[in-house]
N, C-alpha and C positions, 0 to 999 in steps of 0.2 A: 529646778531641782536637780543636783550634781548628780554625774552617773554614775560614780563611782565615790564611795565614802567608807571611813573608818566608825562603826557605832558598836557601843557592848553588846553582846548578845546572851538572851537569857532563852536558855532553852528550856521548853515545859512540853506537859501533857495537854496541851491544847493547842487548835490553828486559831491564831486570830484574825478577823478582815478588816478591811478600811471603813473605820467609822462606827465599828462592833464595839462598845464598852469592855473593857476587862479590869475586875477589882482584885486584887491582889494582897498576900498577906507578905509579908517579908522578915524571914528569921533565919535565912542564914547569913551567917559572917560577909560570904562574898558577896553576898544581893543586895544586902546592907549597903556595900562600899558601893555599889555600881548605882542603887536607885538615891543614895544621897549623891552622887556625881552629876546623875540625871538632872536631879532639882537641884543643884547648885548653879549648876553651867546652864539648866534650861535643853537637854539634851535629850532625844529620843534614844531609846534602847529597842534592841530586835528581837522578837517572839519566834521560834523556832521551835516545828513541831520535834519533840525527842521521846521516841518511845521504840522499847524493845533494845535498847543501845542502838537503836541507830540516830540518828541526828538528819535531819531533811534539807533540802538543798535550799528551799523558798520558804522565804518566811515575810511578816510584815513589822513595821515599827509600830513602835506604841508609844504615845505622846500622854507623859503624864497630867492630868489633869488637877486632881485636887490630892490633897494630903488629909487623908481621912484621922489618923491616927498616929502620934507618934510615942512606942513605949520608953519608959529607963532604959532599956536593955539592949535598945536603939530597932527593935523591931519596929515596921513601919507597916501600916495598912495603906495603901492607893489606892483610885481610881484611875486607870491609866483611858486610852480610846487607840484605837487602833488609825493606821495612815497610810501610809505606803508600802506596796509590797516589793520585797528584794531577791536576789539569788546570790549565794555567796560565793566570792569570789576565791576568799582564801582566809584561812584561821590563822588568828593572830594570840598566841598564848603568852604574853608578857606581863600581866597585872593576875591579881586574885579570881578576877572572872574575865570569862572569855572575850574576845572580841574581834571582828573580821570585816573584811573590806569586803562591801557588798554593792553590787548594780543593782538601781530601782530598775522596772518593769511595770505596764499598765498596758489596758485592751489596745488590740487593734483597731483601724478604725473599721465601723460594722459596713459590709456591701448593702444593707438593708435597714436603715436606719432607723426609716418609718414603720417598722414592727417593731420597737422596742417599745414605744409607749403602751399598746395592747396588752402587750406581757405583762410590761410592767404592773399597769391597772389589775390583769387578772391575779397576779403576782399576790399584790396588795388585798383583793377580795379575799385568796385562801388564808394568807396570813389570818387576817381577822378571823376568819372562819375556825382556825384554830385556835385563836386565841379564848372564843367562847367556850370550845369543845373544852379547851383544860381549862377553864373557868378560872381564867387569871384576868384578877383588877387591874388593868393596864390601857394605859391610853394609845392607842392605835389611832386617832384622828393623824396625827402629823406623816404617818409614811406616805399618805397620798399625797404630798408635796414633793417626797425626795425623788430623786433624778432615778432611771432604770438601772444604772449601774450598784446606786447604793441598797438597792432594792434586791436584786440581785443578790448583795453581801446578805442581807439581814435573812432572807429564805436560806443561803447556804448554812447560815448561823444556829438555823430557828428549827430546820427539817429531822433532827433526829437520822443526822448521818452519822456514819463510822468516821473516826479521825483519817485513814485512809480517804472515805469520800471527801471531804471536807478540803485534804489539803490536794485532792485534786480541783475542785471548785476554785480555790483560792491561787490554783497555776492557771488557770485557765486565761488565757487572753483574749476572749469572748466575750462580749456582756450578753447576748442574743443568745450562744449558746449556756450559758452560764442560767441564764432567763428559765429557757425550756426544759432543761434537764432538773432544776430545783421545782419547779411548777409541777412536771410529771411526779417528783417524790412527794410533791404538797397533798397532790390528789390521791397518791396513794396513803398516805398518813391517813389523810378524813375518811378512807372508808374504813381502816381498821378501827378506829374510834369509833365510827358509827356503829361497826358491827359488835365493839366492844359494848357502846350504852347500852342497844338493843338487847343484849342478852342480861347485861344488869337492872334493867327494866323487866324483863320476865320474870327474874329471880326474884327481884325485892318488890315488884307491883307498885312501882311506883313511873310516872311518865319518865320518857329520855328528855336531856336537855338538849335535844338539837331539833331540829325541821327537817323533817326527812325531804 
């Protein structure tokens, strides 16, 4: 992986994590050109959180995995997936869309790597419980085979955090800390869902959808 690279930048109101899918409908002219370039040259683009007039300093590259639809007026539906985290080094304004020099970063080696596996297993269990309580008809069996780092990203992308909290998770360089904080948030979210379910049960006289 190159330490510094020039890539197209897509400011969005979302935080993208590595390995997480990102469906997009491309309709602005400048981003039609950007995505067409990425498709033709098989290049990634960088997703950076843009909120309240602020462009954050760290983001994640997105690799286009599938072109879903191409409309006569040039609009596109694509499916992308997060790849590598980066920090903006310099913005380049020479094309219709924004570009930047970026420097990639990753998690640092853990001082206690043996602690990652049980934390990841706990996180998987909580993610499955969340899916059940939300009534989501999704296959979560494959997450048992994911690495702890990927599981930490799945938790960060699914636990109902604010954009600022998600950005903080993206910027973390410790898998262990990301897992610990994500698991803590999942426990709180599960408790809120269970309380809501109990209230609905009392109001509607039907059994709750979870096992206390």
